[in-house]
C-alpha positions, 0 to 999 in steps of 0.5 A, spaced: 799 236 937 805 231 934 804 229 927 808 223 925 811 221 918 805 216 917 800 222 919 803 225 913 802 219 909 808 215 909 808 208 912 815 206 913 813 200 915 809 198 908 816 199 905 819 194 909 814 189 908 815 191 900 822 189 900 821 183 904 816 181 899 821 182 893 827 179 896 826 172 892 824 175 885 830 180 885 835 174 888 832 170 882 836 174 877 842 174 880 848 171 877 855 170 879 858 177 878 853 180 883 856 182 889 852 183 896 845 183 897 839 187 896 838 192 902 845 196 901 846 203 899 848 201 892 849 195 888 855 191 886 857 187 879 864 185 878 866 186 870 873 182 872 870 175 868 869 178 862 874 176 857 874 183 853 880 187 850 877 194 850 871 193 855 866 199 854 860 200 859 854 202 855 848 205 859 841 207 858 834 209 861 827 209 860 820 209 863 813 205 861 810 212 860 802 212 859 801 205 858 801 205 866 794 207 865 791 201 863 795 197 869 792 202 874 785 201 871 785 193 870 789 192 877 794 188 873 801 190 875 805 184 873 807 186 866 809 193 866 816 191 869 817 187 863 816 193 859 821 197 863 826 193 862 825 192 855 825 199 853 832 200 856 835 193 854 833 194 847 836 200 846 843 198 849 843 192 845 842 195 839 850 198 840 852 190 841 852 191 848 850 185 853 846 188 859 849 186 865 844 189 871 838 193 871 835 198 877 828 201 877 825 207 880 817 206 883 814 212 885 807 212 888 802 216 892 801 210 897 806 204 898 802 198 897 807 192 898 803 187 894 802 191 888 810 193 888 811 186 889 807 184 883 811 190 879 817 188 881 816 180 879 815 183 872 822 187 872 825 180 874 822 176 869 824 181 864 831 181 867 831 174 866 829 174 859 834 179 857 839 175 861 841 181 866 841 182 874 836 186 878 842 189 883 838 195 886 832 200 886 828 205 889 821 205 891 818 212 893 811 214 897 809 220 895 802 222 898 799 228 894 803 227 889 800 221 885 794 218 886 793 212 892 793 207 886 797 210 881 805 210 880 811 211 876 816 207 873 822 207 870 829 204 870 836 203 868 841 199 865 848 198 864 851 193 859 858 191 856 861 191 849 868 190 846 870 197 843 872 193 837 865 190 837 861 196 838 855 197 832 855 204 830 852 203 823 858 207 820 859 202 815 852 202 812 851 204 805 846 204 799 843 198 798 844 194 804 838 191 807 833 192 812 831 186 816 825 187 821 823 183 827 816 182 829 813 186 835 809 183 840 804 189 839 804 197 841 810 195 846 810 202 850 810 207 845 804 212 842 799 210 848 798 218 849 794 217 842 791 210 844 788 213 850 784 218 846 781 212 842 780 207 848 778 210 854 783 207 860 777 209 865 772 204 861 772 197 864 767 195 860 771 197 853 777 194 856 774 187 858 770 186 851 773 181 847 775 183 840 775 178 834 780 182 831 785 181 836 783 175 839 783 177 846 780 183 850 782 190 848 785 191 855 790 184 854 792 187 847 794 194 850 797 191 856 801 186 852 809 187 854 814 189 850 818 184 846 825 183 849 830 182 843 837 181 847 838 174 846 836 174 839 841 180 838 847 177 842 846 171 838 845 173 831 851 178 832 856 172 834 854 169 827 853 175 822 856 181 821 850 186 823 852 193 820 846 197 825 841 196 829 835 200 831 830 199 836 823 202 834 820 206 839 816 213 840 817 216 833 816 210 829 820 208 823 821 215 821 825 218 827 828 211 829 831 207 823 835 214 821 839 213 828 843 208 826 845 210 818 850 215 817 848 222 815 846 223 808 842 216 807 836 214 807 831 208 807 826 205 802 821 201 807 816 196 803 810 196 807 807 190 803 813 186 805 810 184 812 802 183 815 801 189 819 798 186 825 790 188 827 791 192 833 795 197 828 790 197 823 784 198 828 788 204 831 789 207 825 782 207 823 779 209 829 784 215 830 784 217 822 791 218 821 795 218 815 800 213 813 806 217 815 803 219 821 802 212 823 809 210 821 812 216 825 808 214 832 807 207 832 812 201 831 807 198 826 808 191 828 816 192 827 820 192 834 827 192 831 830 193 825 837 190 823 841 193 817 846 187 813 849 187 807 844 184 801 849 178 800 847 175 807 840 178 808 837 171 806 841 167 810 840 172 816 833 172 816 832 165 815 837 164 821 832 169 825 826 165 823 829 159 826 830 161 833 823 163 834 823 170 831 819 173 825 823 176 821 822 180 814 826 184 808 822 190 809 827 195 805 833 197 803 838 203 804 838 209 799 843 214 797 837 220 799 836 223 806 829 220 807 824 215 809 820 213 803 814 208 805 
């Protein structure tokens, strides 16, 4: 008895339909540097138009993680693509790099073209928000490996920066000021703990309205990650930024030290901004310590910049004037520790 690929669980025609559905979303991200069209064996992006003396390519990759569980339960796939883009582009812009292009990888148990189209529309929206082009990707149908209505989502980005303008953090010294930029929520980190507090299979809970959050629990937990690219590229063209840290898994305690020279530390003033109610609710339900909270979540700050004290006030005023919520949250210290 003959067994076809479709009998084995892989429907290639669904893949063709998915590609057809995503074409417009993908093309909407193209700029003048994209060569060719989707469907080739690779994506082309020209860097000949960048007037840089010593161009350096900077790459980053990441995924959405277990936040996807809430997307599965609520059958809402148009925001997790933004998360995927954000987790990648926010990393490389911390080095001063402008994201150029993005590629995605979607692995699923059964390829549902409409769901893929919704995911990719979110990725395209994230790319446009970051000012980069979606030039390729891969959709893998893996029956028996993932559940029919579930998938994994990861991405890869490449950016460019002039070698002399790389933000390395090497000139940071004690007394320099830390400026925090507000997050949009939990972004895409800490969800393995969050899932223990808010069961992703409990639709009644997810659809319940929270007065504290001013939205449903599900809406709060699926709020996409804020993309800081355009803000960062703007401010580094106007101010001397010594270092930047994207606050992801590991929170303040793991990520802020990554931009600071060895031997130095930071002192964080937790009263310098209002911690969003989402994090207060999470910390209360989990019963975790302050240190554990700041070592797991972004606690309302998704990006931290380090600047000289002499420009900190102007820097914060400008950031707020372009739509960010920026706060002086602390300073660099001479001791190698993160003090909260």
